[in-house]
C-alpha positions in Angstrom: 0.1 -0.3 -0.1 2.8 2.3 0.7 3.9 1.3 -2.6 0.4 3.1 -4.1 0.6 5.9 -2.1 3.7 7.0 -3.3 2.9 6.1 -7.4 0.0 7.7 -6.6 1.6 11.0 -5.2 4.0 10.5 -7.9 1.6 10.9 -10.6 -0.3 13.6 -8.4 2.4 15.5 -8.9 3.8 14.4 -12.4 0.0 16.1 -12.9 0.4 19.0 -11.0 3.8 20.1 -13.1 2.0 19.2 -16.4 -1.1 21.6 -15.4 1.7 23.8 -14.0 3.8 23.8 -17.9 0.5 23.6 -19.3 -0.7 27.4 -18.3 2.9 29.2 -18.8 3.2 27.4 -22.1 -0.3 28.5 -23.1 -1.7 30.6 -20.7 0.8 33.1 -19.7 3.7 33.1 -22.5 1.2 34.3 -24.9 -0.4 36.4 -23.2 2.9 38.0 -22.4 3.9 38.5 -26.3 -0.1 40.1 -26.6 0.6 42.4 -23.8 4.0 43.0 -25.2 2.8 43.8 -28.7 -0.2 45.7 -27.6 2.4 48.2 -25.5 4.5 48.5 -28.6 0.7 49.3 -30.5 0.3 52.2 -27.9 3.7 53.4 -27.9 3.6 53.4 -31.6 0.1 55.7 -31.5 1.0 57.7 -29.0 4.0 58.7 -31.4 1.7 59.4 -34.0 -0.8 61.3 -32.2 2.0 63.7 -30.6 3.2 64.1 -34.3 -0.1 65.0 -35.8 -0.6 67.4 -33.0 2.9 69.1 -33.4 1.9 69.3 -37.7 -1.6 70.7 -36.0 0.5 73.1 -34.8 2.6 74.5 -37.6 -0.4 74.4 -39.5 -0.9 77.9 -39.1 2.5 78.8 -40.3 1.8 76.5 -43.7 -1.1 77.9 -44.6 0.3 81.9 -44.7 3.4 80.5 -47.0 1.0 78.9 -49.6 -1.0 81.8 -49.5 2.3 84.2 -50.3 3.3 81.8 -52.8 0.0 81.6 -54.4 0.1 85.4 -55.0 3.7 85.2 -55.8 2.7 82.3 -58.7 -0.7 84.5 -59.2 2.0 87.3 -60.2 4.1 85.2 -62.3 1.6 84.8 -65.5 1.4 88.3 -65.4 5.5 88.5 -65.4 6.0 86.7 -68.6 4.9 88.1 -71.9 3.4 86.9 -74.7 5.3 88.3 -76.2 9.3 89.5 -76.4 8.7 93.4 -76.6 13.2 92.6 -76.1 12.9 96.4 -77.0 10.8 97.6 -74.4 13.1 95.8 -71.9 16.7 96.7 -73.1 15.3 100.3 -73.3 13.7 99.9 -69.4 17.0 98.1 -68.8 19.0 101.7 -70.0 16.2 104.0 -68.4 17.3 102.7 -64.4 20.6 102.8 -65.5 20.8 106.4 -66.4 18.4 107.0 -63.6 20.7 105.7 -61.1 23.7 107.9 -63.3 25.6 104.5 -64.5 27.6 105.2 -66.7 29.9 103.2 -69.5 26.1 101.0 -70.6 26.1 98.2 -72.1 23.3 95.9 -73.2 23.9 93.4 -75.2 20.7 90.8 -75.9 22.1 87.3 -75.9 21.0 83.6 -77.1 17.2 82.3 -76.6 16.8 78.6 -75.7 13.8 76.6 -74.8 12.5 75.8 -71.5 9.8 73.7 -71.5 6.6 76.5 -73.1 9.2 79.0 -72.1 11.6 81.0 -74.4 14.4 82.2 -72.5 17.2 84.8 -73.1 20.3 85.8 -72.0 21.1 89.6 -71.5 24.8 90.6 -70.8 24.5 94.0 -68.8 27.7 96.3 -68.1 27.7 99.6 -66.5 29.9 101.4 -64.1 28.9 103.4 -60.9 29.2 103.9 -57.5 28.0 100.8 -55.1 24.9 102.3 -53.6 23.6 103.3 -57.1 24.8 99.9 -58.5 21.9 98.5 -55.4 20.1 100.8 -56.3 19.2 99.5 -59.5 19.0 95.9 -59.0 16.4 96.7 -56.5 14.3 98.7 -59.3 15.0 95.9 -61.5 13.4 93.6 -59.6 10.5 95.7 -59.5 10.1 95.9 -62.8 7.4 94.1 -65.0 9.0 91.7 -66.8 10.3 88.0 -64.7 14.2 88.6 -64.8 16.8 85.6 -63.5 19.9 86.7 -62.2 22.4 84.5 -63.5 26.2 86.2 -62.6 26.9 89.0 -60.9 30.4 90.4 -61.2 31.8 93.6 -59.2 34.9 94.6 -59.8 36.8 97.1 -57.9 38.5 100.4 -59.6 42.4 100.1 -59.6 42.7 103.6 -58.1 39.7 102.8 -55.0 37.9 105.5 -55.5 34.8 103.9 -54.7 33.9 102.9 -58.6 32.8 99.6 -59.5 32.5 98.1 -62.7 29.7 95.6 -62.6 29.0 92.8 -65.6 25.3 91.4 -64.8 23.9 87.5 -66.6 21.0 88.1 -66.9 17.7 85.6 -68.4 14.0 87.2 -69.4 11.0 85.0 -70.1 8.5 85.0 -72.6 6.2 83.1 -74.1 5.4 82.7 -77.6 1.7 83.6 -78.6 0.1 80.7 -79.7 -1.3 80.8 -83.6 -5.3 81.2 -83.1 -6.3 78.0 -84.2 -4.1 76.6 -82.0 -5.5 78.2 -78.6 -6.9 75.8 -75.7 
C-alpha cells in the first residue's frame, strides 16, 4: 500500500507539473507576448498622435506660406509676357541705369533657348558707378513688370579704390510665344 500511495503521489505531482507547465506555456507566455505587442502598438500610436499634434500647430504657418506663394504664383503669369518685347525691355534697363547715374552702359541680348513652354533669352548688362547706385539699380530691376533671373554678377573695384566699380551681369528674361489662333486651347 505504501507503494501505491507513493505512486499516487508521484502521479499527482506529475499531473500538477504538467498543469503548471501547460498554464505557463499556453496561458502566460502568449498573454505576455500579446501584452508586449499591445504596449508597442500603444507607444507607436502615442508617437503618431504627438507628431499629428505638432504638425497641426504648424498648419497656420504653412497656410500663411501657401497664401504668399499663391500670390507670387498668380503674379508669375503676368510677369511673363506673351511676346518678346525685347526693345521695350532694353529701353527700361537703359532708363534705369541712366536714372541711377551709371556710366559706360552696355546691354547686349544673347541667345534664346526653349525651356518647356517658355523661351529664355540671355541678356548681358555692364556699367560703372558707385556701389550704392548699382545696388539701387538692382532693387529697381526687381520691381520691373517682367520676370528676370540674374544668373551671374561680377563687381570689380577700380584700380585706385576710389569707390567706383564695374558691374557685369548675365540675366535671363522669359517670354511665352503667342499661340496661333487655331492652336489656342
